[in-house]
N, CA and C atoms as a LAMMPS dump frame, in Angstrom:
ITEM: TIMESTEP
0
ITEM: NUMBER OF ATOMS
201
ITEM: BOX BOUNDS ff ff ff
-5.0000000000000000e+02 5.0000000000000000e+02
-5.0000000000000000e+02 5.0000000000000000e+02
-5.0000000000000000e+02 5.0000000000000000e+02
ITEM: ATOMS id mol type element x y z
1 1 1 N -14.909 18.443 4.421
2 1 2 C -14.945 16.784 4.538
3 1 3 C -14.297 16.579 3.683
4 2 1 N -13.631 17.065 2.513
5 2 2 C -12.679 16.678 1.563
6 2 3 C -11.627 15.849 1.907
7 3 1 N -11.342 15.972 2.999
8 3 2 C -10.077 15.627 3.668
9 3 3 C -10.107 14.206 3.951
10 4 1 N -11.442 13.89 4.618
11 4 2 C -11.581 12.377 4.867
12 4 3 C -11.143 11.463 3.861
13 5 1 N -11.275 11.581 2.539
14 5 2 C -10.978 10.216 1.786
15 5 3 C -9.35 10.492 1.648
16 6 1 N -8.942 11.333 1.833
17 6 2 C -7.595 11.62 1.678
18 6 3 C -6.708 10.945 2.709
19 7 1 N -7.395 11.073 3.809
20 7 2 C -6.771 10.48 5.198
21 7 3 C -6.767 9.178 4.841
22 8 1 N -8.035 8.581 4.653
23 8 2 C -8.253 7.066 4.034
24 8 3 C -7.136 6.477 3.411
25 9 1 N -7.014 7.383 2.199
26 9 2 C -6.127 6.875 1.207
27 9 3 C -4.919 6.911 1.846
28 10 1 N -4.172 7.699 2.628
29 10 2 C -2.874 7.452 3.118
30 10 3 C -2.935 6.264 4.119
31 11 1 N -4.189 6.394 4.789
32 11 2 C -3.873 5.07 5.964
33 11 3 C -3.808 3.707 5.311
34 12 1 N -4.259 3.556 4.356
35 12 2 C -4.501 2.525 3.466
36 12 3 C -3.317 2.074 2.818
37 13 1 N -2.358 3.344 2.303
38 13 2 C -1.547 2.955 1.889
39 13 3 C -0.169 2.547 2.446
40 14 1 N -0.345 3.369 3.763
41 14 2 C 0.844 2.736 4.63
42 14 3 C 0.675 1.6 5.13
43 15 1 N -0.721 1.182 5.664
44 15 2 C -0.837 -0.355 5.916
45 15 3 C -0.692 -0.957 5.037
46 16 1 N -1.011 -0.991 3.934
47 16 2 C -0.384 -2.228 2.811
48 16 3 C 1.011 -1.897 2.484
49 17 1 N 1.704 -0.805 2.4
50 17 2 C 3.08 -0.802 2.509
51 17 3 C 3.747 -1.446 3.522
52 18 1 N 3.109 -1.552 4.792
53 18 2 C 3.773 -2.216 6.027
54 18 3 C 3.643 -3.834 5.32
55 19 1 N 2.416 -4.179 5.125
56 19 2 C 2.077 -5.523 5.05
57 19 3 C 2.903 -5.941 3.979
58 20 1 N 3.121 -5.171 2.872
59 20 2 C 3.875 -5.523 1.552
60 20 3 C 5.436 -6.229 1.972
61 21 1 N 5.943 -5.096 2.819
62 21 2 C 7.399 -5.329 3.289
63 21 3 C 7.844 -6.463 4.098
64 22 1 N 6.277 -6.848 4.918
65 22 2 C 6.364 -8.024 5.508
66 22 3 C 6.526 -9.279 4.732
67 23 1 N 5.606 -9.377 3.846
68 23 2 C 5.313 -10.375 2.693
69 23 3 C 6.612 -10.62 1.782
70 24 1 N 7.377 -9.568 1.501
71 24 2 C 8.574 -9.416 0.858
72 24 3 C 9.28 -10.14 1.529
73 25 1 N 9.603 -9.657 2.796
74 25 2 C 10.674 -10.55 3.541
75 25 3 C 10.419 -11.871 3.472
76 26 1 N 9.29 -12.695 3.434
77 26 2 C 9.073 -13.824 3.503
78 26 3 C 9.151 -14.541 2.053
79 27 1 N 8.92 -13.698 0.988
80 27 2 C 9.574 -14.361 -0.277
81 27 3 C 11.028 -14.202 -0.274
82 28 1 N 11.758 -13.219 0.201
83 28 2 C 13.259 -13.106 0.331
84 28 3 C 14.04 -14.468 1.061
85 29 1 N 13.18 -14.601 1.75
86 29 2 C 13.428 -16.23 2.734
87 29 3 C 13.029 -17.547 2.328
88 30 1 N 12.391 -17.154 0.882
89 30 2 C 11.849 -18.683 0.3
90 30 3 C 10.75 -19.148 1.226
91 31 1 N 10.054 -18.485 1.688
92 31 2 C 8.851 -19.037 2.577
93 31 3 C 7.377 -18.3 2.405
94 32 1 N 7.272 -18.14 1.202
95 32 2 C 6.254 -17.524 0.705
96 32 3 C 5.508 -18.421 0.172
97 33 1 N 4.11 -18.617 0.975
98 33 2 C 2.927 -19.431 0.192
99 33 3 C 2.532 -18.93 -0.595
100 34 1 N 1.667 -19.506 -1.365
101 34 2 C 0.303 -18.855 -2.537
102 34 3 C -0.321 -18.107 -1.634
103 35 1 N -0.991 -18.176 -0.618
104 35 2 C -1.703 -17.363 0.02
105 35 3 C -0.73 -16.036 0.389
106 36 1 N 0.374 -16.256 0.66
107 36 2 C 1.023 -14.94 0.971
108 36 3 C 1.308 -14.011 -0.212
109 37 1 N 1.123 -14.661 -1.486
110 37 2 C 1.359 -14.376 -2.666
111 37 3 C 0.407 -13.754 -3.005
112 38 1 N -0.744 -14.191 -2.938
113 38 2 C -1.949 -13.436 -3.643
114 38 3 C -2.113 -11.967 -2.498
115 39 1 N -1.976 -12.301 -1.128
116 39 2 C -1.849 -10.997 -0.05
117 39 3 C -0.876 -10.094 -0.42
118 40 1 N -0.054 -10.34 -0.84
119 40 2 C 1.043 -9.521 -1.309
120 40 3 C 0.461 -8.53 -2.663
121 41 1 N 0.101 -9.54 -3.704
122 41 2 C -0.775 -8.941 -4.55
123 41 3 C -1.404 -7.999 -4.188
124 42 1 N -2.531 -8.276 -3.546
125 42 2 C -3.585 -7.454 -3.08
126 42 3 C -3.324 -6.2 -2.455
127 43 1 N -2.214 -6.43 -1.589
128 43 2 C -1.412 -5.098 -0.815
129 43 3 C -1.007 -4.227 -1.753
130 44 1 N -0.143 -4.588 -2.834
131 44 2 C 0.026 -3.78 -3.917
132 44 3 C -1.194 -3.464 -4.855
133 45 1 N -2.278 -4.008 -4.951
134 45 2 C -3.109 -3.244 -5.475
135 45 3 C -3.956 -2.048 -4.551
136 46 1 N -3.928 -2.297 -3.217
137 46 2 C -4.504 -1.142 -2.244
138 46 3 C -3.347 0.027 -2.274
139 47 1 N -2.034 -0.297 -2.369
140 47 2 C -1.172 0.94 -2.678
141 47 3 C -1.618 1.585 -3.936
142 48 1 N -1.751 1.075 -5.039
143 48 2 C -1.597 1.382 -6.403
144 48 3 C -3.057 2.359 -6.111
145 49 1 N -4.06 1.608 -5.909
146 49 2 C -5.582 2.456 -5.853
147 49 3 C -5.438 3.658 -4.975
148 50 1 N -4.948 3.714 -3.703
149 50 2 C -4.624 4.978 -2.659
150 50 3 C -3.772 5.963 -3.611
151 51 1 N -2.846 5.4 -4.111
152 51 2 C -1.52 6.404 -4.653
153 51 3 C -2.394 7.158 -5.816
154 52 1 N -2.969 6.289 -6.453
155 52 2 C -3.716 6.93 -7.739
156 52 3 C -4.751 8.006 -7.379
157 53 1 N -5.588 7.641 -6.141
158 53 2 C -6.376 8.763 -5.408
159 53 3 C -5.619 10.163 -5.127
160 54 1 N -4.466 9.804 -4.556
161 54 2 C -3.863 11.055 -3.883
162 54 3 C -3.246 11.551 -4.998
163 55 1 N -2.921 11.142 -6.297
164 55 2 C -2.666 11.899 -7.234
165 55 3 C -3.444 12.684 -7.94
166 56 1 N -4.638 12.06 -7.979
167 56 2 C -6.03 12.667 -8.554
168 56 3 C -6.12 14.022 -7.74
169 57 1 N -5.827 13.994 -6.604
170 57 2 C -6.191 15.028 -5.522
171 57 3 C -4.964 15.961 -5.472
172 58 1 N -4.155 15.688 -6.188
173 58 2 C -2.847 16.649 -5.971
174 58 3 C -1.823 16.407 -4.781
175 59 1 N -1.953 15.393 -4.203
176 59 2 C -1.722 15.43 -2.765
177 59 3 C -0.644 13.919 -2.661
178 60 1 N 0.066 13.809 -3.458
179 60 2 C 0.998 12.541 -3.654
180 60 3 C 2.295 13.055 -2.556
181 61 1 N 2.428 14.158 -1.983
182 61 2 C 3.296 14.752 -1.209
183 61 3 C 3.134 14.134 0.53
184 62 1 N 1.474 13.682 0.303
185 62 2 C 1.429 12.944 2.017
186 62 3 C 2.101 11.701 2.11
187 63 1 N 2.614 10.69 0.648
188 63 2 C 2.907 9.626 0.745
189 63 3 C 4.366 9.442 0.48
190 64 1 N 5.057 10.52 -0.414
191 64 2 C 6.423 10.617 -0.869
192 64 3 C 7.102 10.167 0.16
193 65 1 N 7.875 9.075 0.263
194 65 2 C 9.177 8.617 0.917
195 65 3 C 8.561 7.499 1.922
196 66 1 N 7.662 7.251 1.98
197 66 2 C 6.99 5.978 2.767
198 66 3 C 7.373 5.017 2.121
199 67 1 N 7.48 4.624 1.016
200 67 2 C 7.653 3.567 0.48
201 67 3 C 8.455 3.453 -0.877
């Protein structure tokens, strides 16, 4: 069952990456609210935590090229 945390980390990373791209588009269009900015920061935090978990497991290959 050691794979389950890694699967979860990949899913969290990929979901947060999609959300971050969507929020970045709002920022580029100058339509980002304070709540959007907080959401972007949260998405980046989730991505960083998931990435750190995958690095620790030696499985960064699971997300390379996804963001």
